C-alpha positions as CSV (number, residue, x, y, z in Angstrom):
1,M,-0.6,112.9,71.3
2,K,-0.1,110.7,74.4
3,E,-1.8,111.5,77.7
4,Y,0.5,111.3,80.7
5,T,-0.4,109.7,84.0
6,F,0.0,112.0,87.3
7,F,3.3,109.6,88.2
8,E,4.7,110.2,84.8
9,N,4.1,113.9,85.3
10,V,5.7,114.1,88.7
11,Y,8.7,112.0,87.4
12,A,9.1,114.4,84.5
13,V,9.3,117.3,86.8
14,V,11.6,115.6,89.4
15,K,14.0,114.8,86.5
16,L,14.2,118.6,86.0
17,I,15.5,119.5,89.5
18,P,19.4,120.5,89.3
19,E,22.0,118.6,91.1
20,G,22.5,120.3,94.3
21,R,18.9,121.7,94.6
22,I,16.0,120.3,96.3
23,T,12.1,121.0,96.2
24,S,9.2,119.6,98.1
25,Y,6.0,117.3,97.5
26,G,3.8,120.2,97.7
27,A,5.9,122.4,95.4
28,I,5.3,119.7,92.8
29,A,1.7,119.1,93.3
30,V,1.2,122.9,93.0
31,Y,3.1,123.1,89.7
32,L,1.0,120.0,88.4
33,G,-2.1,121.9,89.2
34,A,-3.0,119.4,92.1
35,K,-2.5,121.7,95.0
36,R,-3.6,119.2,97.6
37,S,-1.9,116.3,96.4
38,A,1.7,116.6,97.8
39,R,1.1,113.1,99.4
40,M,0.3,111.6,96.0
41,V,3.5,113.2,94.8
42,G,5.1,111.1,97.6
43,W,3.6,108.0,96.4
44,A,4.7,108.4,92.9
45,L,8.4,108.9,94.1
46,N,7.9,105.7,96.5
47,A,6.9,103.6,93.2
48,S,9.9,105.0,91.1
49,L,12.0,103.6,93.6
50,N,10.7,100.1,93.8
51,D,10.5,100.1,89.9
52,N,14.2,101.4,89.5
53,L,13.3,104.2,87.1
54,N,16.4,106.5,87.9
55,I,14.3,109.5,89.2
56,P,16.2,111.6,91.7
57,A,13.6,111.3,94.5
58,H,16.1,112.2,96.9
59,R,15.8,115.8,95.9
60,V,12.3,116.0,97.4
61,T,11.5,116.6,100.9
62,N,8.6,117.9,102.9
63,R,7.8,121.6,102.9
64,N,10.3,122.1,105.9
65,G,13.1,120.1,104.4
66,L,12.6,117.0,106.3
67,L,13.8,113.8,104.7
68,T,10.2,112.3,105.4
69,G,10.8,109.8,102.3
70,K,14.0,108.4,103.6
71,K,12.4,105.2,104.9
72,Y,11.7,104.3,101.0
73,F,15.3,104.2,100.1
74,S,17.5,101.1,100.2
75,T,18.8,102.0,103.5
76,P,17.9,104.5,106.3
77,K,20.8,106.9,105.5
78,K,20.8,106.5,101.6
79,M,18.7,109.6,101.0
80,Q,20.8,111.9,103.1
81,E,24.0,110.1,101.5
82,L,22.7,111.0,98.0
83,L,22.2,114.7,99.1
84,E,25.5,115.0,100.8
85,K,27.2,113.7,97.7
86,E,25.6,116.5,95.7
87,G,26.9,119.0,98.5
88,I,23.6,119.5,100.3
89,N,24.3,119.2,104.2
90,V,21.7,117.5,106.4
91,Q,21.4,117.6,110.0
92,N,19.1,115.4,112.0
93,D,17.1,114.6,109.0
94,R,16.7,118.1,107.9
95,V,18.1,120.1,104.7
96,E,20.2,122.9,106.1
97,K,19.6,126.0,104.3
98,F,16.5,124.6,102.9
99,K,15.1,128.0,101.7
100,D,18.6,128.9,99.7
101,L,18.4,125.4,98.0
102,F,14.9,125.4,97.3
103,W,13.9,124.9,93.5
104,D,10.3,126.0,92.9
105,P,8.9,124.2,89.6
106,S,6.3,126.9,89.4
107,I,9.1,129.6,89.0
108,E,11.9,127.8,87.6
109,L,9.8,126.2,84.8
110,L,7.9,129.3,83.3
């Protein structure tokens, strides 16, 4: 059986986030059993953008719904555009109704 890297595990979780929903770096880290590794989740998602892996990284924000990863997308507004295309409203780089749209892998992937 193949052992997956942390980055590969992050990608597998992010691919499961439904369209129109969002999660946080920290929620993914907790789900993967690496509670203090939210920043590493961010590094994985940044790498996915550079490698054209087709990972929906735009669906991952910080714990307050802020688009902290937007600077890693092809343009400063690309992350917001992708979210809005899925029906998620963003104001001042923050997801509106964050709590209502939040997808927690620790609950959803039981």
